[in-house]
C-alpha positions in Angstrom: 87.4 115.3 120.8 84.5 112.7 120.8 83.1 112.3 124.2 79.9 110.0 124.5 78.6 106.7 126.1 78.6 103.3 125.4 76.1 100.4 126.9 77.9 97.4 127.8 76.0 93.9 128.0 76.4 90.4 128.1 77.3 89.2 124.1 75.3 86.1 124.8 72.2 86.9 126.8 72.3 90.6 126.6 72.4 91.1 130.3 73.2 94.9 131.1 76.9 94.9 132.5 76.7 99.0 132.8 77.9 101.9 130.9 81.4 103.4 129.5 81.6 107.0 129.8 84.6 108.2 127.2 86.4 110.7 125.6 89.1 110.4 122.9 91.3 112.4 120.9 94.4 111.9 118.2 97.4 113.8 118.8 100.7 114.9 117.3 102.3 111.2 118.3 99.2 109.1 118.3 95.7 108.6 120.0 94.6 108.8 123.8 91.4 107.3 125.3 90.0 107.7 128.8 86.8 106.4 130.4 85.1 105.5 133.6 82.8 102.5 133.7 79.6 102.3 135.6 77.5 99.4 137.0 73.7 99.3 136.0 71.7 101.4 138.4 71.2 100.0 141.9 74.3 97.6 141.5 77.0 98.3 143.9 78.3 101.0 145.7 81.2 103.4 145.2 82.1 106.3 143.7 78.8 107.8 142.2 78.3 109.1 138.4 74.7 109.8 137.7 72.9 107.0 139.4 75.4 104.3 139.1 78.8 103.5 140.8 81.9 103.5 139.1 83.5 100.2 139.0 86.4 100.6 136.5 88.2 103.1 134.3 90.6 103.1 131.4 93.4 105.1 130.4 95.1 104.0 127.2 97.5 106.0 125.0 98.8 104.5 121.5 101.7 105.8 119.4 101.0 106.7 115.8 101.3 103.2 114.8 98.7 101.9 117.3 101.2 100.6 119.7 100.3 100.6 123.5 102.8 103.3 125.0 100.7 102.9 128.1 97.8 101.6 129.7 96.0 101.8 132.9 93.1 99.5 133.5 91.0 99.2 136.8 88.1 96.8 137.5 86.9 95.9 141.0 89.8 97.5 142.9 92.1 95.3 140.7 94.7 97.6 138.3 96.9 97.0 135.6 99.6 99.1 134.1 101.1 98.2 130.8 103.1 99.1 127.7 104.5 97.9 124.5 107.9 96.7 125.7 109.7 93.5 124.0 106.3 92.5 123.1 103.9 93.5 125.9 104.7 94.2 129.8 102.5 94.6 132.3 102.3 94.9 136.2 98.8 93.6 138.0 98.0 94.8 141.6 95.4 93.2 143.5 92.6 95.0 145.4 94.9 95.2 148.7 97.5 96.9 147.1 100.0 94.3 148.9 100.9 92.3 145.7 102.0 93.0 142.2 102.5 90.2 139.6 104.8 91.3 136.5 103.9 89.6 133.1 105.7 89.8 129.4 104.4 88.2 126.3 105.5 88.3 122.7 102.0 89.8 121.4 101.5 93.1 119.7 98.8 94.5 121.9 96.4 94.4 124.7 92.6 93.9 124.4 89.7 93.7 126.9 86.0 94.8 127.2 86.4 98.3 126.6 86.0 99.7 122.9 89.2 101.7 123.2 91.2 98.4 122.8 88.9 97.7 119.2 90.1 101.0 117.7 93.5 100.5 118.9 93.7 97.3 117.2 92.3 98.6 113.8 94.8 101.6 114.0 97.7 99.2 114.3 96.6 96.7 111.4 95.9 99.6 108.8 93.6 97.0 106.7 92.7 97.5 103.5 89.1 96.2 102.0 89.3 92.8 100.1 92.9 92.2 101.4 93.5 88.7 103.2 92.7 88.6 106.6 95.8 89.4 109.1 96.6 87.5 112.3 97.1 89.3 115.6 98.4 88.2 118.9 97.0 89.8 122.0 97.0 89.8 125.7 93.1 90.0 126.9 92.8 91.4 130.2 89.7 90.0 131.7 87.4 91.7 134.1 86.4 91.8 136.9 89.8 90.5 138.1 91.9 91.6 135.0 93.5 88.0 134.6 95.6 88.1 131.5 95.2 85.7 128.7 97.0 85.5 125.3 94.9 84.8 122.3 95.3 84.9 118.7 92.8 86.9 116.4 92.2 87.0 112.8 91.1 90.6 111.4 89.8 91.5 108.3 88.3 94.6 106.6 85.2 93.8 104.7 84.3 97.2 103.6 83.6 101.1 104.0 80.5 103.0 103.4 79.6 106.8 104.0 76.4 107.4 106.1 74.8 110.5 106.1 74.5 112.6 109.0 73.8 116.3 110.4 77.8 117.0 110.2 78.3 115.6 106.6 79.3 111.9 105.4 80.6 109.4 108.2 82.7 106.7 106.7 81.9 103.5 108.5 84.3 100.5 108.1 83.1 97.0 108.7 85.4 94.4 110.2 85.0 90.6 110.6 87.1 89.4 113.3 87.8 85.6 113.9 89.1 83.7 117.2 91.6 81.8 115.8 91.4 78.8 118.6 87.5 78.6 118.6 86.7 79.8 114.9 84.0 81.9 116.2 83.5 85.2 114.2 81.7 88.6 114.9 81.7 91.9 113.3 82.6 95.2 114.4 81.5 98.8 113.0 83.8 101.8 113.5 83.8 105.2 112.4 87.1 107.0 113.0 88.1 106.6 116.6 84.4 105.5 117.7 83.1 102.0 117.9 79.3 102.1 116.7 78.7 98.5 117.6 80.5 95.4 118.7 79.2 92.2 120.4 78.8 93.2 124.0 79.0 96.9 122.8 76.4 99.9 121.7 77.3 103.3 121.1 74.2 105.0 123.0 75.3 108.9 122.9 77.8 110.9 121.2 78.4 114.7 121.6 81.0 115.4 118.8 81.9 113.5 115.8 84.3 111.0 115.5 88.0 112.1 114.9 89.5 111.0 111.3 93.0 109.9 111.5 95.4 110.8 109.0 
């Protein structure tokens, strides 16, 4: 069960946005990822983890095909619960807890700031190196208010490379992701169920090797 810590930063000006403390593991019917998101030290108040306030959390469970069968996302007291149902369906609740808004879009899955969504997307696409890029429709849940936005991305697996580690060879997959509406491209490196680097994300600590999917 990989357990570790990602740092988050603004992908444009590299302003620190906090950290994501996570653990994840494959199971007999899919994969689960849970995490707590903390603000940079000294920013905000709330539950304390170390020296930082907890500002949100992620609990994502996917089936063996990478589809979201359960999502619970929290940020700044906003909450979204969702799942794959007639596309993707969700309920978004405001900080007061008095208003809830339902939504449904003919999309494949959710995405957002957490690395969990990147791993889940690769599990759903099952890309092979050198194959044409695959287009996917996602519902992005944007922090801090988790406002939903439908977007299209194009994913391609550029290649895989073995890296030597103390625990043996580690296979790292390199993906190119294109935002269909803007044409903007970025690169993501993933090993098993752990993101090594992506725009706004860096892996800072990992207590055990990534899980290897079958």
